[in-house]
mmJSON file of the N, C-alpha and C atoms, coordinates in Angstrom:
{"data_MODEL":{"atom_site":{
"group_PDB":["ATOM","ATOM","ATOM","ATOM","ATOM","ATOM","ATOM","ATOM","ATOM","ATOM","ATOM","ATOM","ATOM","ATOM","ATOM","ATOM","ATOM","ATOM","ATOM","ATOM","ATOM","ATOM","ATOM","ATOM","ATOM","ATOM","ATOM","ATOM","ATOM","ATOM","ATOM","ATOM","ATOM","ATOM","ATOM","ATOM","ATOM","ATOM","ATOM","ATOM","ATOM","ATOM","ATOM","ATOM","ATOM","ATOM","ATOM","ATOM","ATOM","ATOM","ATOM","ATOM","ATOM","ATOM","ATOM","ATOM","ATOM","ATOM","ATOM","ATOM","ATOM","ATOM","ATOM","ATOM","ATOM","ATOM","ATOM","ATOM","ATOM","ATOM","ATOM","ATOM","ATOM","ATOM","ATOM","ATOM","ATOM","ATOM","ATOM","ATOM","ATOM","ATOM","ATOM","ATOM","ATOM","ATOM","ATOM","ATOM","ATOM","ATOM","ATOM","ATOM","ATOM","ATOM","ATOM","ATOM","ATOM","ATOM","ATOM","ATOM","ATOM","ATOM","ATOM","ATOM","ATOM","ATOM","ATOM","ATOM","ATOM","ATOM","ATOM","ATOM","ATOM","ATOM","ATOM","ATOM","ATOM","ATOM","ATOM","ATOM","ATOM","ATOM","ATOM","ATOM","ATOM","ATOM","ATOM","ATOM","ATOM","ATOM","ATOM","ATOM","ATOM","ATOM","ATOM","ATOM","ATOM","ATOM","ATOM","ATOM","ATOM"],
"id":[1,2,3,4,5,6,7,8,9,10,11,12,13,14,15,16,17,18,19,20,21,22,23,24,25,26,27,28,29,30,31,32,33,34,35,36,37,38,39,40,41,42,43,44,45,46,47,48,49,50,51,52,53,54,55,56,57,58,59,60,61,62,63,64,65,66,67,68,69,70,71,72,73,74,75,76,77,78,79,80,81,82,83,84,85,86,87,88,89,90,91,92,93,94,95,96,97,98,99,100,101,102,103,104,105,106,107,108,109,110,111,112,113,114,115,116,117,118,119,120,121,122,123,124,125,126,127,128,129,130,131,132,133,134,135,136,137,138,139,140,141],
"type_symbol":["N","C","C","N","C","C","N","C","C","N","C","C","N","C","C","N","C","C","N","C","C","N","C","C","N","C","C","N","C","C","N","C","C","N","C","C","N","C","C","N","C","C","N","C","C","N","C","C","N","C","C","N","C","C","N","C","C","N","C","C","N","C","C","N","C","C","N","C","C","N","C","C","N","C","C","N","C","C","N","C","C","N","C","C","N","C","C","N","C","C","N","C","C","N","C","C","N","C","C","N","C","C","N","C","C","N","C","C","N","C","C","N","C","C","N","C","C","N","C","C","N","C","C","N","C","C","N","C","C","N","C","C","N","C","C","N","C","C","N","C","C"],
"label_atom_id":["N","CA","C","N","CA","C","N","CA","C","N","CA","C","N","CA","C","N","CA","C","N","CA","C","N","CA","C","N","CA","C","N","CA","C","N","CA","C","N","CA","C","N","CA","C","N","CA","C","N","CA","C","N","CA","C","N","CA","C","N","CA","C","N","CA","C","N","CA","C","N","CA","C","N","CA","C","N","CA","C","N","CA","C","N","CA","C","N","CA","C","N","CA","C","N","CA","C","N","CA","C","N","CA","C","N","CA","C","N","CA","C","N","CA","C","N","CA","C","N","CA","C","N","CA","C","N","CA","C","N","CA","C","N","CA","C","N","CA","C","N","CA","C","N","CA","C","N","CA","C","N","CA","C","N","CA","C","N","CA","C","N","CA","C"],
"label_alt_id":[null,null,null,null,null,null,null,null,null,null,null,null,null,null,null,null,null,null,null,null,null,null,null,null,null,null,null,null,null,null,null,null,null,null,null,null,null,null,null,null,null,null,null,null,null,null,null,null,null,null,null,null,null,null,null,null,null,null,null,null,null,null,null,null,null,null,null,null,null,null,null,null,null,null,null,null,null,null,null,null,null,null,null,null,null,null,null,null,null,null,null,null,null,null,null,null,null,null,null,null,null,null,null,null,null,null,null,null,null,null,null,null,null,null,null,null,null,null,null,null,null,null,null,null,null,null,null,null,null,null,null,null,null,null,null,null,null,null,null,null,null],
"label_comp_id":["MET","MET","MET","LEU","LEU","LEU","TRP","TRP","TRP","VAL","VAL","VAL","GLN","GLN","GLN","ILE","ILE","ILE","ILE","ILE","ILE","SER","SER","SER","VAL","VAL","VAL","LEU","LEU","LEU","VAL","VAL","VAL","SER","SER","SER","SER","SER","SER","LEU","LEU","LEU","SER","SER","SER","LEU","LEU","LEU","ALA","ALA","ALA","TYR","TYR","TYR","SER","SER","SER","ALA","ALA","ALA","VAL","VAL","VAL","VAL","VAL","VAL","VAL","VAL","VAL","ALA","ALA","ALA","VAL","VAL","VAL","SER","SER","SER","TYR","TYR","TYR","HIS","HIS","HIS","ASP","ASP","ASP","LEU","LEU","LEU","ARG","ARG","ARG","ILE","ILE","ILE","ALA","ALA","ALA","LYS","LYS","LYS","GLU","GLU","GLU","GLY","GLY","GLY","VAL","VAL","VAL","ASP","ASP","ASP","SER","SER","SER","THR","THR","THR","GLN","GLN","GLN","ILE","ILE","ILE","ALA","ALA","ALA","ALA","ALA","ALA","VAL","VAL","VAL","PHE","PHE","PHE","ASP","ASP","ASP"],
"label_asym_id":["A","A","A","A","A","A","A","A","A","A","A","A","A","A","A","A","A","A","A","A","A","A","A","A","A","A","A","A","A","A","A","A","A","A","A","A","A","A","A","A","A","A","A","A","A","A","A","A","A","A","A","A","A","A","A","A","A","A","A","A","A","A","A","A","A","A","A","A","A","A","A","A","A","A","A","A","A","A","A","A","A","A","A","A","A","A","A","A","A","A","A","A","A","A","A","A","A","A","A","A","A","A","A","A","A","A","A","A","A","A","A","A","A","A","A","A","A","A","A","A","A","A","A","A","A","A","A","A","A","A","A","A","A","A","A","A","A","A","A","A","A"],
"label_entity_id":["1","1","1","1","1","1","1","1","1","1","1","1","1","1","1","1","1","1","1","1","1","1","1","1","1","1","1","1","1","1","1","1","1","1","1","1","1","1","1","1","1","1","1","1","1","1","1","1","1","1","1","1","1","1","1","1","1","1","1","1","1","1","1","1","1","1","1","1","1","1","1","1","1","1","1","1","1","1","1","1","1","1","1","1","1","1","1","1","1","1","1","1","1","1","1","1","1","1","1","1","1","1","1","1","1","1","1","1","1","1","1","1","1","1","1","1","1","1","1","1","1","1","1","1","1","1","1","1","1","1","1","1","1","1","1","1","1","1","1","1","1"],
"label_seq_id":[1,1,1,2,2,2,3,3,3,4,4,4,5,5,5,6,6,6,7,7,7,8,8,8,9,9,9,10,10,10,11,11,11,12,12,12,13,13,13,14,14,14,15,15,15,16,16,16,17,17,17,18,18,18,19,19,19,20,20,20,21,21,21,22,22,22,23,23,23,24,24,24,25,25,25,26,26,26,27,27,27,28,28,28,29,29,29,30,30,30,31,31,31,32,32,32,33,33,33,34,34,34,35,35,35,36,36,36,37,37,37,38,38,38,39,39,39,40,40,40,41,41,41,42,42,42,43,43,43,44,44,44,45,45,45,46,46,46,47,47,47],
"pdbx_PDB_ins_code":[null,null,null,null,null,null,null,null,null,null,null,null,null,null,null,null,null,null,null,null,null,null,null,null,null,null,null,null,null,null,null,null,null,null,null,null,null,null,null,null,null,null,null,null,null,null,null,null,null,null,null,null,null,null,null,null,null,null,null,null,null,null,null,null,null,null,null,null,null,null,null,null,null,null,null,null,null,null,null,null,null,null,null,null,null,null,null,null,null,null,null,null,null,null,null,null,null,null,null,null,null,null,null,null,null,null,null,null,null,null,null,null,null,null,null,null,null,null,null,null,null,null,null,null,null,null,null,null,null,null,null,null,null,null,null,null,null,null,null,null,null],
"Cartn_x":[0.811,0.0,0.862,2.038,2.932,2.368,1.722,1.183,0.083,-0.653,-1.684,-1.041,0.059,0.769,1.372,1.896,2.477,1.399,0.258,-0.853,-1.352,-1.408,-1.841,-0.906,0.392,1.366,1.234,1.048,0.892,-0.357,-1.459,-2.709,-2.58,-1.962,-1.765,-0.873,0.18,1.084,0.383,-0.4,-1.116,-2.16,-2.869,-3.882,-3.245,-2.104,-1.404,-0.896,-0.335,0.14,-1.018,-2.133,-3.309,-3.824,-3.893,-4.402,-3.445,-2.149,-1.19,-1.367,-1.613,-1.843,-3.139,-4.17,-5.449,-5.273,-4.532,-4.293,-3.515,-2.482,-1.67,-2.467,-3.255,-4.061,-5.15,-5.74,-6.76,-6.171,-4.996,-4.324,-4.056,-3.545,-3.242,-4.496,-5.549,-6.789,-7.421,-7.427,-8.013,-7.196,-5.889,-5.054,-5.262,-5.378,-5.646,-7.008,-8.009,-9.348,-9.404,-8.697,-8.776,-7.921,-6.695,-5.755,-5.616,-6.087,-6.005,-4.593,-3.749,-2.39,-2.328,-1.3,-1.144,0.019,0.26,1.263,2.663,2.976,4.322,4.555,3.546,3.677,3.809,3.101,3.224,4.633,5.135,6.467,7.57,7.31,8.332,8.776,7.991,8.352,9.637,9.873,11.013,12.269,12.181,13.347,14.284],
"Cartn_y":[-1.197,0.0,1.273,1.154,2.297,3.369,2.971,3.938,4.784,4.244,5.012,6.106,5.788,6.781,7.872,7.489,8.47,9.42,8.882,9.709,10.615,10.095,10.887,12.057,11.832,12.902,13.944,13.52,14.465,15.325,14.696,15.438,16.408,15.969,16.849,18.029,17.787,18.856,19.881,19.408,20.324,21.137,20.511,21.247,22.251,21.922,22.863,24.056,23.818,24.911,25.804,25.208,25.975,26.842,26.275,27.05,28.186,27.989,29.056,30.207,29.884,30.921,31.673,30.965,31.608,32.579,32.18,33.06,34.3,34.131,35.267,36.242,35.731,36.597,37.298,36.585,37.194,38.325,38.097,39.143,40.364,40.138,41.23,42.029,41.335,42.014,42.763,42.146,42.814,44.04,43.949,45.094,46.246,45.937,46.984,47.617,46.796,47.322,48.171,47.761,48.471,49.732,49.633,50.736,51.586,51.092,51.852,51.947,50.986,50.981,50.054,50.239,49.325,48.37,47.476,46.432,46.985,48.061,48.611,49.19,49.765,50.297,49.169,48.075,46.928,46.33,46.233,45.649,46.574,47.861,48.802,48.55,47.816,47.469,46.655,45.879,44.983,45.613,46.882,47.566,48.07],
"Cartn_z":[0.0,0.0,0.0,-0.532,-0.619,-1.54,-2.614,-3.559,-2.924,-1.985,-1.283,-0.438,0.206,1.012,0.139,-1.008,-1.934,-2.444,-2.824,-3.298,-2.175,-0.975,0.171,0.429,0.343,0.54,-0.565,-1.788,-2.898,-2.737,-2.38,-2.194,-1.02,0.046,1.201,0.85,0.104,-0.299,-1.175,-2.123,-3.006,-2.249,-1.332,-0.585,0.366,0.944,1.816,1.018,-0.154,-1.002,-1.436,-1.795,-2.21,-1.066,0.122,1.253,1.616,1.468,1.738,0.749,-0.499,-1.509,-1.209,-0.802,-0.47,0.695,1.706,2.857,2.43,1.63,1.2,0.338,-0.573,-1.44,-0.63,0.315,1.167,2.001,2.572,3.34,2.473,1.293,0.37,0.043,-0.338,-0.723,0.447,1.638,2.798,3.211,3.112,3.479,2.502,1.231,0.238,0.496,0.807,1.044,2.311,3.356,4.625,4.648,4.174,4.317,3.056,1.943,0.71,0.148,0.481,-0.058,-1.259,-2.083,-3.205,-2.934,-3.855,-3.669,-3.492,-4.169,-4.038,-2.65,-2.049,-0.692,0.331,0.109,0.998,0.875,-0.351,-0.576,-0.081,0.045,0.49,1.915,2.678,4.057,4.069,3.043,2.992,2.385,1.993,1.417,2.495],
"occupancy":[1.0,1.0,1.0,1.0,1.0,1.0,1.0,1.0,1.0,1.0,1.0,1.0,1.0,1.0,1.0,1.0,1.0,1.0,1.0,1.0,1.0,1.0,1.0,1.0,1.0,1.0,1.0,1.0,1.0,1.0,1.0,1.0,1.0,1.0,1.0,1.0,1.0,1.0,1.0,1.0,1.0,1.0,1.0,1.0,1.0,1.0,1.0,1.0,1.0,1.0,1.0,1.0,1.0,1.0,1.0,1.0,1.0,1.0,1.0,1.0,1.0,1.0,1.0,1.0,1.0,1.0,1.0,1.0,1.0,1.0,1.0,1.0,1.0,1.0,1.0,1.0,1.0,1.0,1.0,1.0,1.0,1.0,1.0,1.0,1.0,1.0,1.0,1.0,1.0,1.0,1.0,1.0,1.0,1.0,1.0,1.0,1.0,1.0,1.0,1.0,1.0,1.0,1.0,1.0,1.0,1.0,1.0,1.0,1.0,1.0,1.0,1.0,1.0,1.0,1.0,1.0,1.0,1.0,1.0,1.0,1.0,1.0,1.0,1.0,1.0,1.0,1.0,1.0,1.0,1.0,1.0,1.0,1.0,1.0,1.0,1.0,1.0,1.0,1.0,1.0,1.0],
"B_iso_or_equiv":[0.0,0.0,0.0,0.0,0.0,0.0,0.0,0.0,0.0,0.0,0.0,0.0,0.0,0.0,0.0,0.0,0.0,0.0,0.0,0.0,0.0,0.0,0.0,0.0,0.0,0.0,0.0,0.0,0.0,0.0,0.0,0.0,0.0,0.0,0.0,0.0,0.0,0.0,0.0,0.0,0.0,0.0,0.0,0.0,0.0,0.0,0.0,0.0,0.0,0.0,0.0,0.0,0.0,0.0,0.0,0.0,0.0,0.0,0.0,0.0,0.0,0.0,0.0,0.0,0.0,0.0,0.0,0.0,0.0,0.0,0.0,0.0,0.0,0.0,0.0,0.0,0.0,0.0,0.0,0.0,0.0,0.0,0.0,0.0,0.0,0.0,0.0,0.0,0.0,0.0,0.0,0.0,0.0,0.0,0.0,0.0,0.0,0.0,0.0,0.0,0.0,0.0,0.0,0.0,0.0,0.0,0.0,0.0,0.0,0.0,0.0,0.0,0.0,0.0,0.0,0.0,0.0,0.0,0.0,0.0,0.0,0.0,0.0,0.0,0.0,0.0,0.0,0.0,0.0,0.0,0.0,0.0,0.0,0.0,0.0,0.0,0.0,0.0,0.0,0.0,0.0],
"pdbx_formal_charge":[null,null,null,null,null,null,null,null,null,null,null,null,null,null,null,null,null,null,null,null,null,null,null,null,null,null,null,null,null,null,null,null,null,null,null,null,null,null,null,null,null,null,null,null,null,null,null,null,null,null,null,null,null,null,null,null,null,null,null,null,null,null,null,null,null,null,null,null,null,null,null,null,null,null,null,null,null,null,null,null,null,null,null,null,null,null,null,null,null,null,null,null,null,null,null,null,null,null,null,null,null,null,null,null,null,null,null,null,null,null,null,null,null,null,null,null,null,null,null,null,null,null,null,null,null,null,null,null,null,null,null,null,null,null,null,null,null,null,null,null,null],
"auth_seq_id":[1,1,1,2,2,2,3,3,3,4,4,4,5,5,5,6,6,6,7,7,7,8,8,8,9,9,9,10,10,10,11,11,11,12,12,12,13,13,13,14,14,14,15,15,15,16,16,16,17,17,17,18,18,18,19,19,19,20,20,20,21,21,21,22,22,22,23,23,23,24,24,24,25,25,25,26,26,26,27,27,27,28,28,28,29,29,29,30,30,30,31,31,31,32,32,32,33,33,33,34,34,34,35,35,35,36,36,36,37,37,37,38,38,38,39,39,39,40,40,40,41,41,41,42,42,42,43,43,43,44,44,44,45,45,45,46,46,46,47,47,47],
"auth_comp_id":["MET","MET","MET","LEU","LEU","LEU","TRP","TRP","TRP","VAL","VAL","VAL","GLN","GLN","GLN","ILE","ILE","ILE","ILE","ILE","ILE","SER","SER","SER","VAL","VAL","VAL","LEU","LEU","LEU","VAL","VAL","VAL","SER","SER","SER","SER","SER","SER","LEU","LEU","LEU","SER","SER","SER","LEU","LEU","LEU","ALA","ALA","ALA","TYR","TYR","TYR","SER","SER","SER","ALA","ALA","ALA","VAL","VAL","VAL","VAL","VAL","VAL","VAL","VAL","VAL","ALA","ALA","ALA","VAL","VAL","VAL","SER","SER","SER","TYR","TYR","TYR","HIS","HIS","HIS","ASP","ASP","ASP","LEU","LEU","LEU","ARG","ARG","ARG","ILE","ILE","ILE","ALA","ALA","ALA","LYS","LYS","LYS","GLU","GLU","GLU","GLY","GLY","GLY","VAL","VAL","VAL","ASP","ASP","ASP","SER","SER","SER","THR","THR","THR","GLN","GLN","GLN","ILE","ILE","ILE","ALA","ALA","ALA","ALA","ALA","ALA","VAL","VAL","VAL","PHE","PHE","PHE","ASP","ASP","ASP"],
"auth_asym_id":["A","A","A","A","A","A","A","A","A","A","A","A","A","A","A","A","A","A","A","A","A","A","A","A","A","A","A","A","A","A","A","A","A","A","A","A","A","A","A","A","A","A","A","A","A","A","A","A","A","A","A","A","A","A","A","A","A","A","A","A","A","A","A","A","A","A","A","A","A","A","A","A","A","A","A","A","A","A","A","A","A","A","A","A","A","A","A","A","A","A","A","A","A","A","A","A","A","A","A","A","A","A","A","A","A","A","A","A","A","A","A","A","A","A","A","A","A","A","A","A","A","A","A","A","A","A","A","A","A","A","A","A","A","A","A","A","A","A","A","A","A"],
"auth_atom_id":["N","CA","C","N","CA","C","N","CA","C","N","CA","C","N","CA","C","N","CA","C","N","CA","C","N","CA","C","N","CA","C","N","CA","C","N","CA","C","N","CA","C","N","CA","C","N","CA","C","N","CA","C","N","CA","C","N","CA","C","N","CA","C","N","CA","C","N","CA","C","N","CA","C","N","CA","C","N","CA","C","N","CA","C","N","CA","C","N","CA","C","N","CA","C","N","CA","C","N","CA","C","N","CA","C","N","CA","C","N","CA","C","N","CA","C","N","CA","C","N","CA","C","N","CA","C","N","CA","C","N","CA","C","N","CA","C","N","CA","C","N","CA","C","N","CA","C","N","CA","C","N","CA","C","N","CA","C","N","CA","C","N","CA","C"],
"pdbx_PDB_model_num":[1,1,1,1,1,1,1,1,1,1,1,1,1,1,1,1,1,1,1,1,1,1,1,1,1,1,1,1,1,1,1,1,1,1,1,1,1,1,1,1,1,1,1,1,1,1,1,1,1,1,1,1,1,1,1,1,1,1,1,1,1,1,1,1,1,1,1,1,1,1,1,1,1,1,1,1,1,1,1,1,1,1,1,1,1,1,1,1,1,1,1,1,1,1,1,1,1,1,1,1,1,1,1,1,1,1,1,1,1,1,1,1,1,1,1,1,1,1,1,1,1,1,1,1,1,1,1,1,1,1,1,1,1,1,1,1,1,1,1,1,1]
}}}
């Protein structure tokens, strides 16, 4: 049943990556809506 474990790991990895992208995009959109800043102003924090 090794193939079941491999498929399980792949599905888990894909769902984790998808959820991380959803969280990041949601944060970006909510911050723009609340503070009225654009992406360049958010990225300027890291300069």
